[in-house]
N, C-alpha and C positions, 0 to 999 in steps of 0.2 A: 504494500500500500504506500503510495507516494505521500509525502508530507504535504499538508494543506498550507499554502502560502497566500499572503495577501498580494495586492498589486505591486508592492515594493519588493517582493521576494522574501519578506520576513515570515517567520513561522506564525501561523494563526494560533491564538491562545484562547482558552476558555477557563473561567474560574468558577468553581462551585463554592457558594457560601451557604453553609449549613446553619440554619437558625434554631435547631432543636437543642435544648439544654442537655439532652442525652448524648449528643455528639455522635461518635462512630457507631453506637449501638442502636441508633434510632431508625425508624422506618423512613424518615426524611433522608437520612444519609444513604440508606439502601437504594431509594429511588433515584436520588441525585447521582449517586455513584454509578449506577447502571447507565444513566444517560451520559455521564462523563466517559465511561468506558467505550460507548458507541462513538462518541465524538473523537476520542483518541484513536480508535480503530479507523476512523475516517481521515486521519492525518493531522488532527489538531493536537497541540500541546496543552495539557490540562494541569490545573493546580486546584488545591482544596484547602479551605480553612473554615473554622467555626466562628460564629458571631461572638460567642463567649470568649474565645481565645483572642479575638481581634481587639477586645476591650481591656485585656488584662494589664497592658502597660502602654506607655507612649511609644515604645519601640515597636510593639505589635501593631499599633494603630498605623505607624509609618509603613510597616510591611503590608498591611491591608491596602492602604492607599496606592502603594507601588504596584501591588498585584492587580488592583482594579484598573489602574492606568494602563497596564500592559495588555489587558484582556479585550479581545474583540467581543466576547460574549460572557456575560455574568449570569449564572444560573442560581437563583435563590430557592433553596429547598427547605421547607419548614412545616411544622404541625400547626393546626388551628388552635389558637388560644382565645377563648371567649370572643369568637367572631373576628379575631384579628391576628396579629403577629406576636410571637414571644417577645418579652421586653428587651432582652439582649439584642435581638435582631432589629427591633425598632431603633435602638440606640446606635447600632452599627450603621444602619442605612441613613440615619440622620447625620452622622459624622461624614459619611461619604457624600451626601447631598450638600452639606454645608461647605465642604472643601471644594466641590466642583462648581458651586455657585460663587466661590470667592469669599465666603464668610470667614474662612480660617486663613491665617497668615501664609501658609504654604500653598502655592498654586500647583495644579496637576502638571506632571511631567508630560512630555510629548508621547502620545499613544496612538492607537489606531484612529483613522479619520472618522469612522463610524463605529460606535459601540452600542451594543444591544443588551437588553435584560430580558430574561425569561424566568418563569416561576413554576415550581412544582410544590403543591400543597396537599396535605392529607389530613383527615380528621377522623375522630372516633365515631362520629355519627354515621348512620347507614347511608344518608343522602350526600352525594358529592356537592349538591347545590349549596350546602351550608358554608362552603369555602368561597362563595362569590364575593363577599365583602372583602375578604383577605386578598384575593387576586386584584380587586380594584385598588386596594391600598398600594400594592407593589407597582401596579400600572401608573398610579399617580406619582410614586417615587421616581420611576423612570422618567416621566415627563418633567418633573421639577429638577432632576439631577442632570438632564441633558442626554439621556439615553434614548434609543429607539426601543419601543416595546415590541418584543418578539412573540408574545403570547404566553399562555399558562396552561398547566394541566392540574386538574383537581380530582382527588380521589376520596371516597368515603370508606368506612370500615377499615381504617388504617391499623386499628388494634389487632387485626387478624394477621398482619404480616410483620409486626414489629420484631426487629432483630433477625429476620430470616432473609438470606440472600435470595434474590428472585429465582435463581436457577434451582433453589431447593424448596420453594414455596408451593410447588405443585401446580395443577391445572387451574386453580382458582385465580391465578394472576396472569393467565394467558392474554387477556385483554390489556392489562397493564403493560406487559412486555411489548405487545403490538403498538400500543400508544407511544411508548418511549422510543421504539425503533423508528416510527414514523416521524416523531418530533426530531430525533437526531438527524435523520436524512434531510429534513427541511432546513434545520439550523445550519448544517454543513454547507448547504447551497445558498445560505443567506436569506432564506424564506422564513416567514412566520410559522409558528406551530399550526398545523392544519386543523380544521374543525373536526375532521375524522378522528384525529388523535385525541382531541379533547373529549369527544363523544365516547370513545373506547375507554378512556381513563375514568370516565364518570359512571360506567356500568358497575353494578353491585357485584361484589365478589362471591356472594352467596345469598340465599333467601334471608330476608330481614329477621324472620322468627328464629332462624338458626344462629345468626350473628348475636341476637339478643340473648338467646339461651346460653351460648358459649361465654358471653361477657358476664352474665349473672353468675354462672358457675365459677368463673375465674375470680370474681369478687368474693364469693363465699369461701373459696379455698384460701384466699389471702386473709380473710377475716378469721377463719379457723386457725391458720398458722400463727396469727398474732393474738389469739385468745379472746377475740371480741365477737365471735359469731353469734352468741346468745344475746348480744346487745345491739345487733345490727338494726333492729327495728325500734330502738329506744327513742323516746321523744321527751327528753329531760326538761324542756321548756314549756310543756303543755300543762 
């Protein structure tokens, strides 16, 4: 596979920014990592960082800005938190936007002429549509920070695949894999994520009743493990 290069002959680069506090063990990292793998197979140079790590020190913030400046494509992968983005990711995106708008002392270094942002969001709700507000937030970030919006993918039932590589998650993720493959092909060609990919990503992994049953069973097991199962239905303030 030939390396993908831009018009100047430089290596095309993609950056994955993982917004989940769980980092490498998260479903967001799994989804974003799969997409990065496809982009790398297509010839792009890829890099990865977490929003939490980007905020740990001034040095890490500088590294984040440098990585963003160098990237033709920034993919933001994150879980839904109360209809929005996790707080560390919000802070990281605000820092990036402030710098690109000239609100911070240091101005961006020379980078690709056109830079794009795409998003991959997943939630624990059965319905992928619960992620619509979060995608709109990232789209607004792209607009205010001077990026082109390349589209987003939204998935429900994220709890069913947490911590599992896609190649080991079985047939229930077949539409997720197809969606990410289609998205990668489009992004490599400089196109937006196609509607077909978004539709596939939004399909439910299993019947809602089964997902709810499994979720309730997992919560009961966790409550039993911590010795609070008998108090699960307690209403101390009534």
